[in-house]
DSSP file (Angstrom, degrees, kcal/mol; ACC not computed):
  #  RESIDUE AA STRUCTURE BP1 BP2  ACC     N-H-->O    O-->H-N    N-H-->O    O-->H-N    TCO  KAPPA ALPHA  PHI   PSI    X-CA   Y-CA   Z-CA
    1    1 A M              0   0    0      0, 0.0    24,-0.1     0, 0.0     2,-0.0   0.000 360.0 360.0 360.0 144.4    0.0    0.0    0.0
    2    2 A P        -     0   0    0      0, 0.0    21,-2.3     0, 0.0     2,-0.3  -0.353 360.0-123.5 -69.4 151.3    1.2    3.5   -0.7
    3    3 A G  E     -A   22   0A   0     19,-0.2    58,-1.0    21,-0.1     2,-0.3  -0.763  24.7-169.1 -96.9 143.3    2.4    5.7    2.1
    4    4 A Y  E     -AB  21  60A   0     17,-2.6    17,-2.4    -2,-0.3     2,-0.4  -0.963   7.6-151.7-130.5 148.3    0.9    9.1    2.8
    5    5 A Y  E     - B   0  59A   0     54,-2.8    54,-2.3    -2,-0.3     2,-0.6  -0.946   4.6-152.7-123.4 142.5    2.0   11.9    5.2
    6    6 A F  E     - B   0  58A   0     -2,-0.4    52,-0.2    52,-0.2     2,-0.1  -0.741  18.0-173.2-118.6  80.1   -0.2   14.5    6.9
    7    7 A H  E     - B   0  57A   0     50,-2.0    50,-2.9    -2,-0.6     2,-0.5  -0.444  15.0-140.1 -72.1 147.7    1.9   17.6    7.5
    8    8 A V  E     -CB  15  56A   0      7,-2.4     7,-3.6    48,-0.2     2,-0.6  -0.944   6.8-155.8-115.4 129.0    0.2   20.3    9.5
    9    9 A R  E     +CB  14  55A   0     46,-3.1    46,-1.6    -2,-0.5     2,-0.4  -0.917  19.5 172.1-103.3 119.0    0.6   24.0    8.7
   10   10 A I  E >  S-C   13   0A   0      3,-2.6     3,-2.2    -2,-0.6    44,-0.1  -0.994  70.0 -15.0-129.1 125.3    0.0   26.2   11.8
   11   11 A D  T 3  S-     0   0    0     -2,-0.4    -1,-0.1     1,-0.3     3,-0.1   0.857 128.4 -54.5  50.4  39.7    0.7   30.0   11.7
   12   12 A G  T 3  S+     0   0    0      1,-0.2     2,-0.4    41,-0.1    -1,-0.3   0.230 114.8 114.3  84.5 -14.7    2.7   29.5    8.5
   13   13 A A  E <   -C   10   0A   0     -3,-2.2    -3,-2.6     2,-0.0     2,-0.6  -0.753  60.5-138.0 -94.3 135.9    5.0   26.9   10.0
   14   14 A L  E     -C    9   0A   0     -2,-0.4     2,-0.7    -5,-0.2    -5,-0.2  -0.814   9.8-159.9 -95.8 123.1    4.9   23.4    8.6
   15   15 A Q  E     -C    8   0A   0     -7,-3.6    -7,-2.4    -2,-0.6     2,-0.2  -0.905  22.5-134.1-101.5 114.8    5.1   20.5   11.1
   16   16 A A        -     0   0    0     -2,-0.7     2,-0.8    -9,-0.2    -9,-0.1  -0.437   0.7-138.3 -76.1 138.1    6.2   17.4    9.3
   17   17 A D        +     0   0    0     -2,-0.2   -10,-0.1     1,-0.1    -1,-0.1  -0.861  24.0 178.7 -88.4 110.0    4.5   14.1    9.8
   18   18 A I  S    S+     0   0    0     -2,-0.8    -1,-0.1     1,-0.1   -11,-0.0   0.623  73.1  50.4 -92.8 -12.9    7.5   11.7    9.9
   19   19 A E  S    S+     0   0    0      1,-0.0    -1,-0.1     2,-0.0   -15,-0.1   0.893  81.3 179.1 -89.8 -46.0    5.5    8.5   10.5
   20   20 A G        -     0   0    0    -17,-0.1     2,-0.3   -14,-0.1   -15,-0.2  -0.109  24.6-102.4  69.9-173.5    2.8    8.7    7.8
   21   21 A M  E     -A    4   0A   0    -17,-2.4   -17,-2.6     2,-0.0     2,-0.6  -0.988  16.2-123.8-152.5 138.3    0.2    6.1    7.2
   22   22 A D  E     +A    3   0A   0     -2,-0.3   -19,-0.2   -19,-0.2    -2,-0.0  -0.772  40.6 164.9 -86.5 123.0   -0.3    3.3    4.6
   23   23 A L        -     0   0    0    -21,-2.3     6,-0.1    -2,-0.6    -2,-0.0  -0.964  41.5-125.5-138.0 152.9   -3.6    3.8    2.7
   24   24 A P  S    S+     0   0    0      0, 0.0     2,-0.3     0, 0.0    -1,-0.1   0.800  83.1   9.0 -72.8 -29.2   -4.9    2.2   -0.5
   25   25 A T  S  > S-     0   0    0      1,-0.1     4,-1.7   -23,-0.1     5,-0.1  -0.924  70.8-106.8-147.0 166.1   -5.7    5.4   -2.5
   26   26 A H  H  > S+     0   0    0     -2,-0.3     4,-2.4     1,-0.2     5,-0.2   0.883 120.4  56.4 -59.7 -39.3   -5.5    9.2   -2.7
   27   27 A T  H  > S+     0   0    0      1,-0.2     4,-2.4     2,-0.2    -1,-0.2   0.908 105.1  50.1 -61.8 -42.5   -9.2    9.2   -1.8
   28   28 A A  H  > S+     0   0    0      1,-0.2     4,-2.1     2,-0.2    -1,-0.2   0.872 109.4  52.4 -63.5 -36.7   -8.6    7.2    1.3
   29   29 A A  H  X S+     0   0    0     -4,-1.7     4,-2.1     2,-0.2    -2,-0.2   0.908 109.6  48.3 -65.9 -42.0   -5.8    9.7    2.3
   30   30 A L  H  X S+     0   0    0     -4,-2.4     4,-2.4     2,-0.2    -2,-0.2   0.917 110.4  51.4 -63.8 -42.7   -8.1   12.6    1.8
   31   31 A E  H  X S+     0   0    0     -4,-2.4     4,-2.2     1,-0.2    -2,-0.2   0.890 109.6  50.4 -61.4 -39.2  -10.8   10.9    3.9
   32   32 A E  H  X S+     0   0    0     -4,-2.1     4,-2.5     2,-0.2    -1,-0.2   0.895 109.3  51.3 -65.1 -40.4   -8.3   10.3    6.7
   33   33 A A  H  X S+     0   0    0     -4,-2.1     4,-2.7     2,-0.2    -2,-0.2   0.904 109.1  50.9 -63.1 -41.5   -7.3   14.0    6.6
   34   34 A I  H  X S+     0   0    0     -4,-2.4     4,-2.4     2,-0.2    -2,-0.2   0.932 111.2  47.7 -62.0 -46.3  -10.9   15.1    6.9
   35   35 A L  H  X S+     0   0    0     -4,-2.2     4,-2.0     1,-0.2    -2,-0.2   0.919 113.3  48.2 -61.1 -43.7  -11.4   12.8    9.9
   36   36 A G  H  X S+     0   0    0     -4,-2.5     4,-2.2     1,-0.2    -2,-0.2   0.909 111.2  49.6 -63.7 -42.7   -8.3   14.1   11.6
   37   37 A A  H  X S+     0   0    0     -4,-2.7     4,-2.9     1,-0.2     5,-0.2   0.893 108.9  53.1 -64.2 -39.6   -9.2   17.7   10.9
   38   38 A R  H  X S+     0   0    0     -4,-2.4     4,-2.6     2,-0.2    -1,-0.2   0.901 108.6  50.0 -62.2 -40.6  -12.6   17.1   12.4
   39   39 A E  H  X S+     0   0    0     -4,-2.0     4,-2.1     2,-0.2    -2,-0.2   0.925 113.1  45.8 -63.2 -44.5  -11.1   15.7   15.6
   40   40 A I  H  X S+     0   0    0     -4,-2.2     4,-2.1     2,-0.2    -2,-0.2   0.930 114.1  47.9 -64.6 -46.0   -8.8   18.6   16.0
   41   41 A V  H  X S+     0   0    0     -4,-2.9     4,-2.6     1,-0.2    -2,-0.2   0.912 110.5  52.4 -62.0 -43.0  -11.5   21.2   15.3
   42   42 A A  H  X S+     0   0    0     -4,-2.6     4,-2.5     1,-0.2    -1,-0.2   0.911 109.2  49.6 -60.6 -42.9  -13.8   19.4   17.8
   43   43 A D  H  X S+     0   0    0     -4,-2.1     4,-1.8     1,-0.2    -1,-0.2   0.908 111.5  49.0 -61.9 -41.7  -11.2   19.5   20.5
   44   44 A R  H  <>S+     0   0    0     -4,-2.1     5,-3.1     2,-0.2     4,-0.3   0.904 110.6  49.4 -66.6 -40.7  -10.6   23.2   19.8
   45   45 A V  H ><5S+     0   0    0     -4,-2.6     3,-1.4     1,-0.2    -2,-0.2   0.938 110.5  51.0 -62.7 -45.8  -14.3   24.0   20.0
   46   46 A R  H 3<5S+     0   0    0     -4,-2.5    -1,-0.2     1,-0.3    -2,-0.2   0.854 113.3  45.7 -58.7 -35.6  -14.6   22.1   23.3
   47   47 A N  T 3<5S-     0   0    0     -4,-1.8    -1,-0.3    -5,-0.2    -2,-0.2   0.381 114.7-115.4 -90.9   3.8  -11.7   24.1   24.7
   48   48 A G  T < 5 +     0   0    0     -3,-1.4    -3,-0.2    -4,-0.3     2,-0.2   0.761  65.3 148.9  70.1  24.7  -13.0   27.4   23.5
   49   49 A E      < -     0   0    0     -5,-3.1    -1,-0.2    -6,-0.2     2,-0.1  -0.583  49.5-102.6 -93.5 155.4  -10.0   27.8   21.2
   50   50 A E        -     0   0    0     -2,-0.2     2,-0.7     1,-0.1    -1,-0.1  -0.421  19.3-136.6 -73.8 146.1  -10.0   29.7   17.8
   51   51 A I        +     0   0    0     -2,-0.1    -1,-0.1     1,-0.1   -10,-0.0  -0.925  39.6 169.5-100.4 109.8  -10.0   27.8   14.5
   52   52 A G        -     0   0    0     -2,-0.7    20,-0.3     3,-0.0    -1,-0.1   0.316  52.2 -56.0 -98.4-136.6   -7.4   29.7   12.5
   53   53 A S  S    S+     0   0    0     18,-0.1   -41,-0.1    17,-0.1   -44,-0.1   0.116  79.5 143.1 -99.3  20.8   -5.8   29.1    9.1
   54   54 A E        +     0   0    0     16,-0.1    17,-2.5   -44,-0.1    18,-0.5  -0.213  23.4 173.1 -60.5 151.4   -4.4   25.6   10.1
   55   55 A Q  E     -BD   9  70A   0    -46,-1.6   -46,-3.1    15,-0.3     2,-0.4  -0.994  32.5-120.1-156.8 155.0   -4.4   23.0    7.3
   56   56 A F  E     -BD   8  69A   0     13,-2.5    13,-2.9    -2,-0.3     2,-0.6  -0.828  17.5-156.9 -92.8 137.8   -3.2   19.5    6.5
   57   57 A K  E     -BD   7  68A   0    -50,-2.9   -50,-2.0    -2,-0.4     2,-0.6  -0.959  14.1-157.2-111.7 108.9   -0.9   19.1    3.5
   58   58 A V  E     +BD   6  67A   0      9,-3.1     8,-3.5    -2,-0.6     9,-1.5  -0.773  17.2 175.5 -92.2 122.7   -1.3   15.5    2.4
   59   59 A V  E     -BD   5  65A   0    -54,-2.3   -54,-2.8    -2,-0.6     6,-0.2  -0.924  24.0-127.9-126.6 152.1    1.7   14.2    0.4
   60   60 A D  E >   -B    4   0A   0      4,-2.3     3,-2.2    -2,-0.3   -56,-0.2  -0.297  43.6 -87.9 -88.0-179.3    2.5   10.8   -1.0
   61   61 A E  T 3  S+     0   0    0    -58,-1.0   -57,-0.1     1,-0.3    -1,-0.1   0.641 128.1  58.3 -68.4 -13.0    5.7    8.8   -0.4
   62   62 A D  T 3  S-     0   0    0    -59,-0.2    -1,-0.3     2,-0.1     3,-0.1   0.484 119.9-108.9 -88.9  -4.5    7.3   10.6   -3.3
   63   63 A G    <   +     0   0    0     -3,-2.2     2,-0.4     1,-0.3    -2,-0.1   0.513  70.0 146.1  88.7   6.3    6.7   14.0   -1.7
   64   64 A T        -     0   0    0      1,-0.1    -4,-2.3     2,-0.0     2,-0.4  -0.627  53.8-119.1 -78.6 129.9    4.0   15.0   -4.2
   65   65 A T  E     +D   59   0A   0     -2,-0.4    -6,-0.3    -6,-0.2     3,-0.1  -0.561  32.8 177.7 -70.7 124.0    1.2   17.1   -2.7
   66   66 A I  E     -     0   0A   0     -8,-3.5     2,-0.3    -2,-0.4    -7,-0.2   0.818  63.8 -12.3 -93.0 -40.8   -2.1   15.2   -3.0
   67   67 A H  E     -D   58   0A   0     -9,-1.5    -9,-3.1     2,-0.0     2,-0.5  -0.981  48.0-144.5-161.5 147.2   -4.3   17.7   -1.2
   68   68 A V  E     -D   57   0A   0     -2,-0.3   -11,-0.2   -11,-0.2    -3,-0.0  -0.989  23.9-169.9-115.0 121.8   -4.3   20.8    1.0
   69   69 A L  E     -D   56   0A   0    -13,-2.9   -13,-2.5    -2,-0.5     2,-0.2  -0.899  12.4-148.9-119.9 102.1   -7.1   20.7    3.5
   70   70 A P  E >   -D   55   0A   0      0, 0.0     3,-1.4     0, 0.0     4,-0.3  -0.478  19.4-131.4 -64.0 136.5   -7.9   23.8    5.6
   71   71 A F  G >  S+     0   0    0    -17,-2.5     3,-1.8     1,-0.3     4,-0.2   0.876 105.9  62.2 -58.0 -36.9   -9.3   22.8    8.9
   72   72 A R  G >  S+     0   0    0    -18,-0.5     3,-1.6   -20,-0.3    -1,-0.3   0.770  88.8  71.3 -60.2 -24.7  -12.1   25.3    8.5
   73   73 A S  G <  S+     0   0    0     -3,-1.4    -1,-0.3     1,-0.3    -2,-0.2   0.662  89.3  60.8 -69.8 -13.6  -13.3   23.4    5.4
   74   74 A V  G <  S+     0   0    0     -3,-1.8     2,-0.3    -4,-0.3    -1,-0.3   0.488  83.3 101.6 -91.5  -1.9  -14.6   20.5    7.6
   75   75 A L    <   -     0   0    0     -3,-1.6     2,-0.6    -4,-0.2   -37,-0.0  -0.623  58.3-156.4 -82.2 139.4  -17.0   22.7    9.5
   76   76 A C        +     0   0    0     -2,-0.3     2,-0.4     2,-0.0    -3,-0.1  -0.885  24.0 177.2-114.1  96.4  -20.7   22.6    8.5
   77   77 A L        -     0   0    0     -2,-0.6     2,-0.3     2,-0.0    -2,-0.0  -0.791  11.8-164.6-105.8 143.4  -22.1   26.0    9.7
   78   78 A R              0   0    0     -2,-0.4    -2,-0.0     1,-0.0     0, 0.0  -0.897 360.0 360.0-121.6 154.4  -25.6   27.2    9.2
   79   79 A D              0   0    0     -2,-0.3    -1,-0.0     0, 0.0    -2,-0.0   0.461 360.0 360.0 -77.1 360.0  -27.1   30.7    9.5
């Protein structure tokens, strides 16, 4: 299975994921990023913390960027 890495960008600084995860497809990697972002956002909401411009940068084992996922994009807000 291909390896994927979920680097986190916080306040402009990139924190590298050095462990990564083996997943079958790019789609599975994106789904994993969405789940991870939802967990982080939920923790921040529970703690009364701001949701800023943080994002996951999903890359494959060759270092190619597969997707950039802003944490805010996983929120479902209504008026």
